[in-house]
C-alpha positions in Angstrom: 20.2 19.8 90.3 21.3 23.2 91.8 24.8 24.5 91.3 25.4 24.3 95.0 24.4 20.6 95.2 26.6 19.8 92.2 29.6 21.4 93.9 28.9 19.4 97.1 28.6 16.2 95.1 31.9 16.8 93.2 33.7 17.5 96.4 32.3 14.4 98.0 33.4 12.3 95.1 36.9 13.8 95.2 37.2 13.1 98.9 36.0 9.5 98.4 38.5 9.1 95.5 41.4 10.4 97.6 40.3 8.3 100.6 40.1 5.3 98.3 43.8 5.7 97.4 45.1 5.8 100.9 42.6 3.2 102.2 43.7 0.8 99.4 47.4 1.3 100.3 46.6 0.7 104.0 44.7 -2.4 103.1 47.4 -3.8 100.9 50.5 -2.7 102.8 49.5 -1.7 106.3 49.4 1.6 108.2 52.1 4.2 107.8 54.8 4.5 110.4 58.3 6.0 110.1 61.0 3.5 109.1 64.6 3.4 110.2 66.6 4.1 107.0 70.1 5.2 108.1 72.5 2.3 108.1 76.0 1.9 109.6 78.6 3.4 107.3 80.2 0.0 106.6 76.9 -1.5 105.4 77.0 -2.4 101.7 73.7 -0.5 101.1 75.0 2.5 102.9 78.1 2.5 100.8 75.9 2.2 97.7 73.9 5.1 98.8 77.0 7.3 99.3 78.7 6.3 96.1 75.8 5.9 93.6 72.5 7.4 94.9 73.6 10.6 96.7 75.6 11.9 93.8 72.4 11.8 91.7 70.3 13.4 94.3 73.0 16.1 94.8 73.4 17.1 91.2 69.9 16.6 90.0 67.6 17.2 92.9 69.3 19.3 95.6 69.9 22.1 93.0 66.2 23.0 93.5 65.5 21.2 96.8 68.1 22.4 99.3 67.1 25.3 101.5 64.3 27.4 103.0 62.9 28.1 99.6 62.9 24.5 98.4 59.4 23.7 96.9 57.1 22.2 99.5 60.0 22.5 102.1 61.3 19.2 100.6 65.0 19.4 101.5 66.8 16.5 99.8 70.3 17.6 100.9 70.6 15.1 103.8 69.1 11.7 104.8 67.2 13.5 107.6 65.7 15.9 105.0 64.8 13.1 102.6 63.1 11.2 105.4 61.3 14.3 106.8 59.4 14.7 103.5 57.3 17.6 102.4 54.8 20.2 103.7 52.2 22.4 102.2 53.1 25.2 104.7 55.0 28.2 103.4 58.2 29.4 105.0 58.4 32.6 103.0 55.0 34.2 103.5 55.1 38.0 103.6 51.4 38.3 104.2 50.8 36.2 107.3 49.2 38.0 110.3 50.8 35.8 113.0 54.2 34.3 113.1 54.4 30.6 112.0 55.9 27.7 114.0 59.6 27.2 112.8 60.4 24.1 110.9 64.2 24.1 110.8 65.8 20.8 110.0 68.0 19.5 112.8 66.6 22.1 115.2 62.9 22.1 115.6 62.4 18.3 115.5 64.8 15.4 115.9 63.1 12.4 114.5 60.9 11.6 111.5 58.0 10.9 113.9 58.3 14.4 115.4 58.1 15.8 111.9 55.0 13.8 111.1 53.4 15.5 114.1 54.4 18.9 112.6 52.5 18.1 109.4 55.3 16.8 107.1 54.4 13.9 104.9 56.7 11.3 103.7 57.8 11.1 100.0 58.9 7.5 100.6 56.9 4.5 101.5 56.2 4.1 105.2 54.0 1.0 105.0 55.2 -2.6 104.6 58.7 -2.6 103.2 58.3 -4.7 100.2 59.6 -3.9 96.7 56.1 -3.3 95.3 55.0 -1.3 98.3 58.1 0.8 98.3 57.4 1.9 94.7 53.6 2.2 95.0 53.7 4.2 98.2 56.5 6.6 97.3 55.6 10.1 96.1 59.2 10.6 95.0 59.1 7.6 92.7 55.7 8.4 91.3 56.9 11.9 90.3 60.0 10.5 88.7 57.8 8.0 86.8 55.5 10.9 85.7 58.5 12.5 84.1 59.4 9.2 82.4 55.9 9.0 81.0 55.8 12.6 79.9 59.3 13.6 78.8 60.5 17.2 78.9 59.9 19.0 75.6 62.8 20.9 74.1 63.0 24.6 73.3 61.0 27.3 75.1 58.7 25.5 77.5 54.9 25.9 77.5 53.4 28.7 79.6 52.0 26.1 82.1 55.5 26.0 83.7 55.6 28.6 86.5 59.1 29.6 87.6 58.1 32.8 89.5 59.6 33.3 92.9 56.2 33.3 94.7 54.5 30.7 92.7 51.9 28.4 94.3 53.4 25.0 94.6 51.0 22.0 94.4 52.8 19.8 96.9 50.6 16.8 96.0 50.5 13.9 98.4 49.9 10.3 97.6 46.2 10.8 97.4 46.4 13.7 95.0 49.0 12.4 92.5 46.7 11.0 89.9 44.8 14.3 89.7 48.1 16.2 89.7 49.4 14.3 86.7 46.1 14.7 84.9 46.2 18.5 85.4 50.0 18.9 85.0 51.3 16.0 82.9 54.7 17.7 82.2 55.3 18.6 85.9 57.1 15.4 86.9 60.5 15.6 88.6 62.9 17.2 88.0 60.4 20.0 87.5 61.0 22.1 84.4 64.4 20.5 83.8 65.5 17.6 81.6 64.8 14.0 82.5 67.2 11.9 84.4 69.4 9.6 82.2 68.2 6.0 82.0 70.9 4.8 84.3 70.2 7.6 86.8 66.5 6.8 86.9 67.1 3.1 87.3 69.6 3.7 90.1 67.0 5.7 92.0 64.2 3.2 91.2 66.3 0.4 92.6 67.2 2.4 95.7 63.5 3.3 96.4 62.4 -0.2 95.8 64.8 -1.4 98.5 63.2 1.0 101.0 65.5 3.9 100.3 68.4 2.8 102.7 70.7 5.7 103.6 74.0 6.1 105.4 74.9 7.6 108.7 77.6 10.3 108.5 81.2 9.0 108.0 83.1 9.1 111.3 85.3 12.0 112.1 89.0 11.5 111.9 91.0 11.4 115.2 92.5 14.8 114.4 89.1 16.3 113.7 87.8 15.0 117.0 90.7 16.6 118.9 90.1 19.9 117.2 86.4 19.8 118.1 87.3 19.0 121.7 89.8 21.8 121.9 87.4 24.5 120.6 84.5 23.2 122.8 86.8 23.5 125.8 87.7 27.0 124.7 84.1 28.0 124.4 82.8 26.5 127.7 84.9 28.1 130.4 83.2 28.4 133.8 84.0 32.0 134.7 81.5 34.7 134.1 83.9 36.4 131.7 84.3 33.2 129.7 80.5 32.6 129.5 79.8 36.2 128.3 82.6 35.9 125.7 81.2 32.6 124.5 77.7 34.0 124.2 78.9 36.9 122.1 80.9 34.6 119.8 78.0 32.2 119.4 75.4 34.9 118.6 77.7 36.0 115.8 78.8 32.6 114.4 75.6 30.5 114.7 74.9 31.0 111.0 78.4 30.0 109.9 79.9 26.9 108.3 82.9 26.3 110.6 85.9 24.4 109.4 89.5 23.6 110.4 92.2 24.5 107.9 94.7 22.3 109.8 92.9 19.4 108.0 93.6 18.7 104.3 91.3 20.7 101.9 91.3 20.4 98.1 88.9 19.9 95.2 89.1 16.1 96.0 88.8 16.7 99.8 86.3 19.4 100.5 86.1 20.7 104.1 83.8 19.1 106.6 81.7 21.9 108.0 80.4 22.3 111.6 77.7 24.5 113.2 78.1 26.2 116.5 75.0 25.4 118.5 73.6 25.8 122.1 73.2 22.6 124.0 71.9 21.7 127.4 74.7 19.1 127.7 78.4 19.8 128.2 81.3 18.6 126.0 81.7 14.8 126.2 78.0 14.1 126.4 75.5 13.7 123.5 74.4 17.0 122.1 70.9 18.2 123.1 70.1 21.2 120.8 68.3 24.1 122.5 65.8 25.2 119.9 64.8 28.9 120.1 63.6 31.2 117.3 66.7 33.5 117.8 70.2 32.7 119.0 69.7 35.1 122.0 66.3 33.9 123.2 66.0 32.4 126.7 67.4 28.9 126.5 65.4 28.0 129.7 68.2 25.8 131.1 70.5 26.5 134.1 73.7 26.4 132.0 74.2 26.8 128.2 77.0 24.9 126.5 78.4 25.7 123.1 79.0 22.7 120.9 80.3 22.0 117.4 78.0 19.6 115.5 78.8 18.2 112.0 76.8 19.7 109.2 75.1 16.7 107.7 73.7 18.4 104.6 75.2 18.9 101.2 76.7 22.4 101.0 74.7 25.0 99.0 76.4 28.1 97.5 73.5 30.3 98.6 74.0 29.5 102.3 77.7 28.6 102.6 79.3 31.0 105.0 82.8 29.5 105.8 84.5 30.5 109.0 87.9 29.0 109.9 89.1 28.0 113.3 92.8 27.8 113.7 95.8 28.9 115.8 95.7 32.4 114.3 92.0 32.7 115.2 92.6 31.6 118.8 95.4 34.2 119.2 93.0 36.9 118.0 90.3 35.8 120.3 92.7 35.7 123.2 93.9 39.2 122.4 90.4 40.6 122.0 88.5 38.8 124.7 90.1 36.2 127.0 93.3 38.2 127.8 91.7 41.6 127.5 91.5 43.7 130.7 87.8 43.7 131.6 85.7 42.3 134.4 82.2 40.7 134.3 80.6 41.1 137.7 77.3 39.5 136.8 76.0 37.7 133.7 73.1 39.4 131.9 69.9 37.4 131.8 68.0 36.6 128.6 65.2 39.0 129.3 67.2 41.8 127.7 67.8 41.5 124.0 69.8 44.7 123.4 73.4 43.7 122.4 74.7 47.2 123.5 73.5 46.4 127.0 74.0 42.6 127.1 77.7 42.9 126.1 78.5 46.2 127.7 81.3 44.7 129.8 83.2 43.6 126.6 85.1 46.6 125.2 83.6 48.2 122.1 87.0 47.9 120.4 87.0 44.1 120.9 83.5 43.6 119.7 84.2 45.7 116.6 87.5 44.0 115.8 85.9 40.6 116.1 83.4 41.4 113.4 85.8 43.5 111.4 88.5 40.9 111.0 85.9 38.8 109.1 83.8 41.5 107.7 83.0 39.4 104.6 81.5 36.8 106.9 79.7 39.5 109.0 78.0 41.2 106.0 77.6 37.8 104.4 75.2 36.8 107.2 72.8 39.4 105.8 73.4 38.5 102.2 73.3 34.7 102.6 71.0 34.3 105.5 67.2 33.8 105.3 66.6 37.5 105.1 68.2 37.8 101.7 65.5 35.9 99.9 62.6 38.1 98.7 62.2 41.4 97.1 60.9 43.2 100.2 64.0 42.0 102.1 66.7 43.2 99.8 65.1 46.2 98.0 66.7 48.2 100.8 70.0 48.2 98.9 71.2 49.4 95.5 72.2 46.9 92.9 75.9 47.5 93.4 77.9 49.4 96.1 81.2 49.3 97.8 81.7 48.9 101.5 84.5 50.3 103.7 84.9 50.5 107.4 85.9 53.0 110.1 89.2 52.3 111.6 88.7 50.8 115.1 91.9 52.4 116.4 90.3 55.8 116.0 87.6 54.8 118.4 89.6 52.7 120.9 89.1 54.5 124.1 86.8 54.4 127.1 85.0 57.6 126.0 83.7 55.7 123.0 82.7 52.8 125.1 80.8 55.1 127.4 79.1 56.9 124.5 77.9 53.6 122.9 76.6 52.4 126.3 74.8 55.6 126.9 73.0 55.3 123.6 71.9 51.7 124.1 68.2 52.6 124.5 68.3 54.7 121.3 70.0 51.8 119.5 67.2 49.3 120.2 66.1 47.3 117.2 62.5 46.3 116.2 63.7 42.7 115.5 64.8 42.2 119.1 62.2 39.9 120.4 58.9 39.9 118.6 58.0 37.8 115.5 54.6 39.4 115.4 53.3 42.8 114.4 54.5 45.9 116.1 52.1 48.8 116.7 52.7 52.1 114.8 53.4 53.8 118.1 56.1 51.2 118.9 57.7 51.5 115.5 57.7 55.3 115.8 59.6 54.9 119.1 62.4 53.1 117.2 62.5 55.7 114.5 62.7 58.5 117.2 65.4 56.6 119.0 67.5 56.4 115.8 67.2 60.2 115.2 68.2 60.9 118.8 71.2 58.6 118.3 72.2 60.4 115.1 72.1 63.8 117.0 74.0 62.4 120.0 76.7 61.0 117.7 77.0 64.3 116.0 77.3 66.1 119.3 79.9 63.6 120.5 82.0 64.1 117.4 81.9 67.9 117.8 83.0 67.6 121.4 85.5 64.8 121.4 87.1 64.6 117.9 90.0 66.5 116.4 88.5 69.2 114.0 91.8 70.7 113.0 93.1 67.8 111.0 89.8 66.8 109.5 88.8 63.4 108.3 91.6 61.6 106.4 92.2 58.1 105.0 93.8 57.2 108.3 90.3 57.0 109.7 89.6 54.1 107.3 90.4 50.5 108.3 92.9 48.8 106.1 93.6 45.7 108.2 93.2 42.8 105.8 91.5 41.6 102.7 88.1 42.2 104.3 88.8 46.0 104.3 86.7 46.5 101.1 83.7 44.6 100.0 81.4 44.7 96.9 77.7 43.9 97.3 75.5 43.1 94.4 71.7 42.8 94.5 69.9 40.5 92.1 66.3 41.7 92.8 65.4 39.0 95.3 68.8 37.7 96.3 72.3 39.2 96.7 76.0 38.5 96.6 79.0 39.9 98.5 82.7 39.5 97.5 86.0 40.7 99.0 87.5 43.7 97.3 86.2 46.9 95.6 85.7 45.2 92.2 84.5 46.2 88.8 83.3 49.6 87.7 82.8 52.4 90.3 79.3 52.1 91.8 76.9 55.0 92.3 76.9 54.6 96.1 79.2 53.4 98.8 78.9 52.6 102.6 81.3 53.5 105.4 80.3 51.3 108.4 81.2 52.0 112.0 80.7 49.7 115.0 77.1 50.7 116.0 76.0 50.2 112.4 77.8 46.9 111.9 76.4 45.5 115.2 72.9 46.6 114.3 73.1 45.1 110.8 73.9 41.8 112.4 71.3 41.9 115.1 68.6 43.3 112.8 69.1 41.1 109.7 70.8 38.0 111.0 70.4 37.2 114.7 67.1 39.0 115.1 65.5 38.2 111.8 62.8 35.5 111.9 61.9 34.1 108.5 58.8 32.6 110.1 57.7 36.0 111.5 54.6 37.9 110.4 54.3 40.7 107.9 54.8 43.3 110.6 58.1 41.8 111.8 59.5 41.6 108.2 58.4 45.1 107.2 59.6 46.8 110.3 63.0 45.1 109.8 63.1 46.4 106.3 62.1 49.9 107.4 64.7 50.1 110.0 67.4 49.0 107.6 66.8 52.3 105.7 68.3 54.1 108.6 71.4 51.9 108.6 71.9 52.3 104.9 71.5 56.1 105.0 73.8 56.4 108.0 76.5 54.4 106.2 76.2 56.4 103.0 76.4 59.7 105.1 79.5 58.4 106.8 81.1 57.9 103.4 80.0 61.3 102.0 81.4 63.0 105.1 84.9 62.4 103.7 84.3 64.7 100.7 84.3 68.6 101.0 81.3 70.1 102.8 79.9 71.8 99.7 79.5 68.5 97.8 78.1 66.4 100.6 74.4 67.3 100.4 74.2 67.4 96.6 75.8 63.9 96.3 73.5 62.4 99.0 70.3 63.9 97.5 71.4 62.7 94.0 71.0 59.2 95.4 67.4 59.9 96.5 65.6 61.5 93.5 61.9 62.1 94.2 62.3 61.1 97.8 59.2 61.4 100.0 58.7 64.4 102.2 59.5 62.4 105.3 62.7 61.0 103.8 63.8 64.4 102.5 63.5 65.8 106.0 65.6 63.0 107.4 68.3 63.5 104.6 68.4 67.2 105.4 69.0 66.6 109.1 72.2 68.5 109.8 73.3 65.9 112.3 73.4 63.2 109.6 76.7 64.3 108.2 79.9 64.1 110.2 80.7 67.4 111.8 84.3 67.2 110.9 85.6 68.7 107.7 87.4 66.5 105.1 91.2 66.6 105.4 91.7 64.9 102.1 93.0 66.8 99.1 90.8 66.6 96.0 91.9 67.6 92.5 88.6 67.6 90.6 85.0 68.6 90.7 84.1 65.0 91.2 85.1 64.2 94.7 82.9 61.2 95.2 84.6 59.4 92.3 88.0 60.6 93.5 87.3 59.3 97.0 86.2 55.9 95.7 89.5 55.6 93.8 91.6 56.7 96.7 89.9 54.3 99.1 90.3 51.4 96.7 94.0 52.0 96.5 94.4 52.8 100.2 92.8 49.8 102.0 95.1 47.2 100.3 98.8 46.9 100.1 100.1 46.9 96.5 100.4 43.2 96.1 96.9 42.5 97.6 95.5 45.3 95.4 96.9 43.7 92.3 95.5 40.3 93.3 92.0 41.8 94.0 92.1 43.7 90.7 92.9 40.6 88.7 90.8 38.0 90.6 87.5 38.9 88.8 88.9 40.7 85.8 88.5 39.2 82.3 92.1 38.0 81.4 93.8 38.8 78.1 93.0 35.5 76.5 89.3 36.3 76.6 89.6 40.1 76.4 86.9 40.3 73.7 84.4 39.3 76.4 85.0 42.7 78.1 82.7 44.2 75.4 79.8 42.7 77.4 80.5 45.3 80.0 79.0 47.9 77.7 76.0 46.2 76.3 73.3 48.4 74.8 70.4 49.0 77.3 68.0 47.2 74.9 70.1 44.1 75.3 70.5 44.4 79.1 66.7 44.6 79.5 66.4 41.1 78.1 68.8 39.7 80.6 68.1 38.1 84.0 70.1 39.3 87.0 72.7 36.6 86.8 74.0 34.8 83.7 76.8 32.2 83.6 79.2 31.6 80.7 81.3 28.5 80.3 84.2 28.9 77.8 85.6 25.7 76.5 89.3 25.8 75.4 90.8 23.1 73.2 93.9 23.2 75.5 91.7 22.1 78.4 92.0 25.4 80.3 88.3 26.0 80.5 86.9 28.9 82.5 83.7 30.5 83.8 82.3 34.0 83.7 79.4 35.9 85.1 77.3 38.7 83.5 75.5 40.7 86.1 72.6 43.0 85.3 72.5 46.1 87.5 69.0 47.7 87.9 69.0 51.4 88.4 66.6 53.3 90.7 65.8 56.9 91.5 66.1 55.7 95.1 65.7 52.5 97.1 63.6 53.9 99.9 60.2 52.7 98.6 58.8 49.8 100.5 56.1 48.3 98.4 56.3 50.2 95.1 59.8 49.7 93.8 58.7 49.7 90.2 57.7 53.4 90.4 61.4 54.2 91.3 63.0 52.2 88.6 65.2 53.8 85.9 65.2 51.0 83.4 66.8 53.1 80.7 69.9 53.2 82.8 70.1 49.5 83.6 73.6 48.2 82.7 75.7 45.0 82.6 79.1 44.0 84.0 81.1 40.8 83.3 83.4 39.1 85.9 85.8 36.2 85.8 84.5 33.3 87.8 81.0 32.7 89.2 79.2 35.4 91.2 75.7 34.9 92.4 74.1 31.5 93.3 70.8 31.7 91.3 71.8 31.7 87.6 69.0 32.9 85.3 70.7 31.9 82.0 73.7 29.7 81.1 75.8 30.0 77.9 78.4 27.6 76.6 81.0 29.0 74.2 84.0 27.5 72.5 87.0 29.8 72.9 87.4 30.0 69.1 83.8 31.3 68.8 84.0 34.1 71.4 84.0 36.9 68.7 80.8 35.5 67.2 79.3 35.0 70.7 80.0 38.7 71.5 78.6 39.8 68.2 75.3 37.9 68.6 75.0 39.1 72.2 75.5 42.7 71.2 72.9 42.4 68.5 70.3 40.8 70.7 68.2 43.9 70.9 64.8 42.3 70.2 63.1 38.9 70.9 64.0 37.5 67.5 67.7 38.2 67.8 67.8 37.2 71.4 66.2 33.9 70.4 69.1 33.5 67.8 71.6 34.0 70.6 69.9 31.4 72.8 69.6 28.9 70.0 73.3 29.3 69.2 75.0 29.5 72.6 72.2 29.3 75.2 71.7 26.2 77.5 68.0 26.4 78.2 66.6 24.6 81.1 65.0 22.3 78.5 68.3 21.6 76.6 69.1 17.8 76.5 72.7 18.7 77.4 71.7 20.7 80.4 72.8 18.3 83.1 76.2 17.8 81.4 76.8 21.5 81.4 75.5 21.8 84.9 78.0 19.2 86.1 80.7 21.0 84.3 79.7 24.4 85.9 80.0 22.9 89.3 83.4 21.3 88.5 84.7 24.8 87.4 83.2 26.4 90.6 84.9 23.8 92.8 88.2 24.5 91.1 87.6 28.2 91.6 87.3 27.9 95.4 86.8 24.5 97.2 86.0 26.3 100.5 83.3 28.7 99.2 82.0 26.0 96.8 78.4 24.9 97.0 75.6 23.8 94.7 73.9 26.5 92.6 70.2 26.9 92.8 68.2 26.5 89.5 64.9 27.9 90.8 65.5 31.2 89.0 66.4 29.9 85.6 64.3 31.8 83.1 62.4 30.2 80.2 63.6 32.0 77.1 
């Protein structure tokens, strides 16, 4: 028998075996068809689902299966996601030649049957609804049972477990499960984490055996309904001015988790979040979602209505972007938009994607203030949106930097409006419309446009701005707690917090209106996670311009003779093309610095001055202490200065739970900062790494949403913990640290500690709270 014939025979036998499984199920229990599973909220089984089943799914399953990067697209964070099931198709695929069809829950299909047509397969039984059929026909149950038959080993797990970001998931369907268990016996669910408790398993087993009944969302309170009605009325005025304002607001808030602080919020009563969506139906009628790739794509309806719909999914820390609607917000919007003196003679159509043209009738000052007043939210769209997942997406930024903003009052005039409008063509973005590859010629046109804008901006400043006084701190915005931000990168994810926190960073950004608007439309509104490699790489390339422009804005506030040396020190061994761009005389602000410096280290002085300038004294004290290790745990501050050999053993994010006998338990985060010669390399980041300068920093509370390690320490043992941590310079000593204080993903107490972590995080901030994601836990 030839080798080719043998292969054909084996494949045929495999197909027959697979076919036999499904054929037997069809024979025994009938054909598959979607089943209604959501029951009225007052049904006893619905109450049981909310009270007993969903808490288990939330704390044991959604911590890995909650978002775009959930294995097999199995999102267990809502009844709709559970019923939709799984798919072998990849969301994050940086190598695809053509853009993929979107598969966004609640948007791209609105019934389980529609998802079946899109290739999603059920993880529950969709044949006859008998107890035996519900168990035999459920992929979810069989994977839970596989874990029961093959319990999780303790200690460092075998190499067969793959926790890499871009691992190849198996996504076995009902036909493939027997072979899957034979090949990967320890890969039942929860994957790479401890078994469920006996009671938890039995609860899920009983629920699945009953046909997995679920609950419709709890009804909104009368007060909530009134608030929704009020804001929908606000956003759906009939005038052209009202419609353009609403479009601008929507295109900036579509990614947000909207809530009302007029309603009670506490650790016991978390906020109910809403999403702002486009609908073809007006307020008062059932919502009909307009599904487009981007929020500014042509809706193909005569009139768009902006509606608030309840977020039906469990909140995840990595995607939670809270945005409050209240009386103060309405007053701001009235001042910036509705009562502002401008006229809209005609509405722009959807053929033009350029925000500097589409919204030209709205004053630049109003647009900038709208984003600026919630700058944490605006920058958070880039940090927490789909673009933030993946090394190619976030290697455009350094591991830590501070962000400040140009004062809008210094640009609040019609000359600035006219200048921005005149530069609209140069400010075009590669992410405007296409999710497929751009030609080299087209990309070069965007690069050329950016350089022309930089020159025009320099010429405008030379002509219009006051050169006598020079740049001073008065040119920096200090409006509210969003005036300074700190951004941390964690290789393939990122975090943003309010305040200039921790040790001074190497770099800083000073953002003006054109940069902030482009960041949003490039990385949030215009980014398509389902786009092809060309779309994703050109997005990344263009962001280089925005980073460099923001850095140059910051450097322009130090004396002229220091500007170029500081900027080039951030781009060691830059390419010839990049060096030419960095040496462009137009890149730096033409104005001199009007700030008095007292040392030969003006960058460090400027950072210190800005940190103290942007906040009033009481707010500055609050920001300085919010993330600072308090006196009671002061010994932990030694983890700020770990030896580089220890830092190199750390993941990007490590959580510490400190237990106190007085009950005042608290949480901390150790962040690893990776150093680079520069962050301009697109595909060869490793060549630019300066691992010998990697360092650590500790903060009070939990920063980051993908912990790599978890430690649990009794307050009385902090000194020993710090000692072992500081000595963990090789594998053996690091293993001692882990054995003493580490909570490995295989630790039998893992789930208990996980629950406690989430409880502490909820107490830290019930509005920002969401579930952590355990897909990045390392196996050490």
